[in-house]
C-alpha positions in Angstrom: 111.8 86.3 123.8 114.2 88.0 126.1 117.4 90.0 125.7 119.4 86.8 125.2 117.1 85.2 122.7 118.8 83.8 119.6 118.7 85.5 116.3 117.3 83.6 113.3 117.8 83.7 109.6 114.5 83.0 107.7 114.1 82.5 104.0 110.9 83.1 102.1 110.0 82.2 98.5 108.0 85.2 97.3 106.1 85.6 94.0 105.2 88.9 92.4 108.5 90.6 92.8 109.7 91.8 89.4 112.0 94.8 90.1 114.1 96.8 92.5 111.0 98.7 93.5 109.3 95.5 94.7 112.4 94.6 96.6 112.4 98.1 98.3 108.7 97.8 99.1 109.2 94.5 100.9 112.4 95.7 102.6 110.7 98.9 103.9 107.7 97.0 105.2 109.7 94.3 107.0 112.1 96.9 108.6 109.0 98.4 110.3 108.7 95.2 112.4 110.5 95.4 115.8 113.1 92.7 115.9 113.9 92.6 112.2 117.6 93.2 112.0 118.4 92.8 108.2 116.4 92.2 105.1 117.7 91.0 101.7 115.0 90.8 99.0 115.9 89.5 95.5 113.4 89.8 92.7 115.7 87.7 90.4 115.8 84.8 92.8 112.2 85.3 94.2 113.5 85.2 97.7 113.4 87.3 100.9 116.0 86.5 103.6 115.4 88.1 107.0 117.5 88.2 110.1 115.3 88.5 113.1 115.4 88.3 116.8 112.2 87.3 118.7 109.9 87.5 115.6 107.7 84.6 114.4 107.9 83.6 110.8 104.1 84.1 110.4 104.5 87.8 111.3 107.0 88.2 108.5 104.9 86.2 106.0 101.8 88.3 106.9 103.7 91.5 106.4 104.9 90.4 102.9 101.4 89.5 102.0 100.0 92.8 103.3 102.1 94.7 100.8 100.8 92.7 97.8 103.1 89.7 97.4 102.5 85.9 97.8 104.6 83.8 100.1 105.1 80.4 98.4 107.1 78.8 101.3 109.3 79.7 104.2 111.9 78.1 106.3 114.2 78.9 109.1 117.5 78.7 107.2 119.6 79.0 110.2 119.1 79.3 113.9 122.1 80.6 115.9 123.2 83.3 118.2 124.8 86.4 116.6 127.3 88.5 118.5 
């Protein structure tokens, strides 16, 4: 993916998040990945929404799993260019 690759919004259903600490743990881990632009984790909804540029969804899923959570499903919610 080059300089002009499109940003994507990905949504993941994640089990095991019960509090703000869990949200913070996932957010911190995902922000360590080059190309992650924004992370919104919600324990109450059981979702993690990630804005990325040039990152495969499997990389995000693997990172969430590596910090102790289970990814139930994922989808590219939106694929478009961001200014």
